N, C-alpha and C positions, 0 to 999 in steps of 0.2 A: 234672715236676720238672726244673729246670735244674741242671746240675752246679755246685756251689759253686766259687768262685775260692779254692782252698785257700791260695795264697800270701797273698792279701789277708786271708783269715780269720785266718791265723797272725799276721800283722802286727797286725791289730786286737786280737787276744786278748792278745798280748805287751804292747801299749801301754795298752789299756784294762782288761784283766782280764775281758773278755767279748767274744764275737763272735756274729754271727747268720748262720745259713745259712737263707735263706728257702725255704720250701716243700720241704724236704728230703724230707719224707714226702708220698707221693701222697694225693690226696683219698680214694681207696679205702682206703688204710692208716689214715688218720685215722678214717674211718668205722668200720673194724674195731676200733680201740682204743676208740672211744666206745661201740660196741655191747658190747665186753667189760666196760666199766665197768657198763653196765646189767645185764649178766648176773651180775656179782659182787654187786651190790647187790640182786638179786632174791631176797631171803631174808626170812623173817619178822621177824628182828631185825637191823637194819642194824648195830647195835653189836657184833655178833659177827664182822663182817668189816671194820669201819671205825671210825674215830673220828668221833663226831658233833659238830655244832655245839653249843656250851653252850646249854642250855635247850630244844633241839629234837632229840629222839631220832630224828626222821625225816629229818634232813638230814645227809648225810656231808660231813666236810671233809677227811678224809685216809684213804686206803686203804694199809694196810701191805703192804710187799713184794709189789706186784702181779705180779711175775715168778713168784711162787709160787702166785698165785691164778688166773691165766689164761695159757694158752700164747701168747696174742697179745702180751702184754707181754714174754715171754721172747724171742720172735722179734724184737720191736722193739729190745730191748736189744742184739741181735747184728746189727742191720741193717747190711749191708756198707757202704753209703755213709756211714752214721753213724760206723762204726768207722774209715773212711778219715780222717775229720776228726779223730777222737780221736787216731789214730796221729800225725797231723801235729802235734798239740798236746803230747802226752806221750810219744811214742816208739812203737816197734813192739811192745813187750811189754806187753799190755794185760790187766789184771785187771778183771773186773766186781766192783764194790764193794758196792752195795746199790741198791734202788729204792723209790720211793714215788709216790703220786698225790695231788696237791692238787686239791680240787674246790671252787672258790669259787662258791657258789650265788648266783643273782641277789639283789641287795639284802641279801646277808649276807656270806659269805666272810670268815673271820676274818683280822685283820691279822697280818702277819709282820713283826716289828720288826727294826731294824738288827742285822745279824749277819754273821759270816764262817763258812762251813761248816767250815773247818779247826779252829775252836774246839771243835767237837763231837767230832772224831776226829783228834787230832794224829798225824802220822806223821813218819818220818825225813826225808822231803823233801816238797815241795809240788807234785809232779807228780800232782795229783788234779784231776779235772774232772767237773762235773756237766752233763749234757745236758738242759736244760729243753725239752721238746717241747710246744709249744702245740697243744691239741686243739680250740681255738676261735679264731676271729679275735680278737685281743687288742689292746686300746687302753688308755689310762689310765683310761677310764671303767669298764671291767670288770676292773681290777686288773692291768695290765701290771707286770711286774717292774721295779723301779727300782734304779739302782746309781750309785755314784760312780766314774766313770772314773779308772783309775790308782790307785785305793786298794789294789790287790793288791800294790803295790810298797812299801807302808808297814809291813809286818810284821803281827803278830797284835795286834789290839786287846784291851782288857780287856772280858771278857764276865761279870764278877763283879758281884754286888749284895749288899751286906750280908754280905760274907765267903763267899758261896757262888756257884758257877757258875750263872748265870741265862740263859745262851744269848742274850744281847742286849747291845748297846752303848748305854749311856744317859748322861745328864748331859753333862759337859764333853767326854767322849770321843766322843759321838755326832756324826755328820757334820751339817753344815748342810743342811737339806732342799733348799735352793736349788741345791746342787751335784748333786742327783740327776738322772739321765737316765732317762726312761721308755723301756723297751725294747719297742716296739710292733711286731707282726708278724702276718701271716696264719696261719691254722690250718696245721699241718704244718711250721711253721718251728721251728728248733732254736736255742736260746740256750745257748752253751757258757760255763760259769761257772767262773772260776778259784777255787780253794778259799780264797783270801784276799781275794776281792772283797767289799767292804762292799755289801750289798743289802737291800732290804725290799720288801714289797708291802702296799698299802692294802686296806681292805674293798672288796668289789665293789659299786659304786654304780649298776650298770646293771640292766637286765632280761634280761641274757644271762649264761650260764655263762662261767666262765674255768677250764676244766679243763687241768691240765698233768701230764704224765708226766715223772718225773725219774729216769732211770737214771744212776748215778754210776760212774766208772772211776778206776783209779789205775795208775800205772807199776808193773811187776812188782817193781822194786827199792825201792818205797816201803812200809815196814813200819810197822804201828801201834805207838805207844809207850805206849798206855794201853788197858787192858781193863776199863773200868768196864762196868756192866750195859748201857749204851746202846751204846757203841762196840763192845764185845765181842760183842754179839749178831750183828753183821753178818758176823763172820769165818766161820762155818760155811757161808755162802752164796757166799763169794768164789770165783771161778773164772776160769781163763785163757780169754780169748776170742781172743787173737792172740799170736803169737810164742812166747816160752818163759818158764818161771819163772826166778826169780833166786835164787841162793844167797848173794847179797850185798845188804846194805842200803846204799843210797846216802844219806849223811847230809849235810844242809845245816847250816851254822852258824846258831845261833840259840838262843833260849830260848822253849820253848812252855809256856805255863801249862796245866795239865791241867784238864779239865772235871769238877771235883769238886762235884757237886750236893748239895743237902741231902738229897735222897732219890732213888731211881730214878725215871726219868721215861719217858713213852711217846712224846712228840713234842716238837718245838720249841714248838708251840702251848701245850701244857700247862706246859712249863717257863717260857716267857716270861710266861704268865698267872699263874703261881704255883700252879697247881692241884696240883702234886706235893707241896705242903706241907700239904695237907688230908687228912683221913682218907678223904674220898670220892673222891680222885683215882684215875683209871684209869691204871695204869702201862703199858698198851699192849704193843707188841711188845718192849719192853725187859724185860718180866717173865720170870723164869726159866721155861723151857718145862715144868718138872716141877710147877709150881703149877697149880691149877685154872684160873686166869685166863690164865696163859701158854699152857696147852693149848688154850684156846678161841681166843685171838686172837694168839698169839705166832707169827705167820707172815707 
C-alpha cells in the first residue's frame, strides 16, 4: 500500500463529490474480507443472512450490517489509514454510521439507479461520507460505480415517484448518462462518496464478481432529523471511532425532503424496484427487531 496523498484526495472530494485512494487495503486484507463473505454465506438458507437476487435464492446481492456478522468487517471499518482519510474529509470527531455489502455476481448484479445517499437519511448537516471498498478489480464491465462530478454541490434532488419516496431520481430530474464518470480502480481501493453525490451502478455484464464493502461515517455533530423504520434502524449501532461525541448539532441551511416511503423497506434495491409495495416484499433489516422476520435478519 502506498500512502494516499491526503491533500489531493480532499481537493478531489471537495470539487467532485468523490475521491479514490487506490489500494488503501493490502491484498491480504482484501483476501480476509472476501473469505469473511464466504463464511457469512456458508449457511443452508442464504436468505437468512442476505438479500438475494430476484428469482434466484442462491445468489446474494446484499449482506446487511456485515460489521455485526463478521469481525473482519468491524476491524476494516476502523482501519487506521481509512479513518485518517475520513478525518481529513469530515473532521476529527468520527461516528460509525452503518455498513453494508453489495455483491454483484457475474452476469447478474442488480442495477442501482440514480440516487443520493443523503435522501435516505437526512441529517442536520452533510458531513457524511461512505467509503466504498472494492474487493475485486473493478471496471465498467463488472459494474464500477458511476457518478456525476460536482453534483454534490447542487443540493438534494427529488427522490419521490407518484407521491412516495422511491429512493431514486427519475424523469426530467435524472442526470444525463453522458455526464456520468465510471470510477474504476483495483481491488483494495476506496471510493469516498459525499452523501449528496448523484451516483448509480449498472448490472454486472462480466464473468467476474464486483464485491464492495461500504462502511459509512458521519461527523459527531451531524444528527439525524428523521427516524423512519429504515433510517432509525441504524442508530443503535452508531458508535464513536475517533475524537469525541458532540452535545451540539451543527445545522446547515436548507430544506431536506423526508424519505416517507409507501411502506417500510429493506434496501434501496427493493425500494427502487417497487418490491416494498407488494405483499411478498421482504422488509429486511428495516423490520422491527421484535418481529419474527426482524429477529431472523434484522442485523
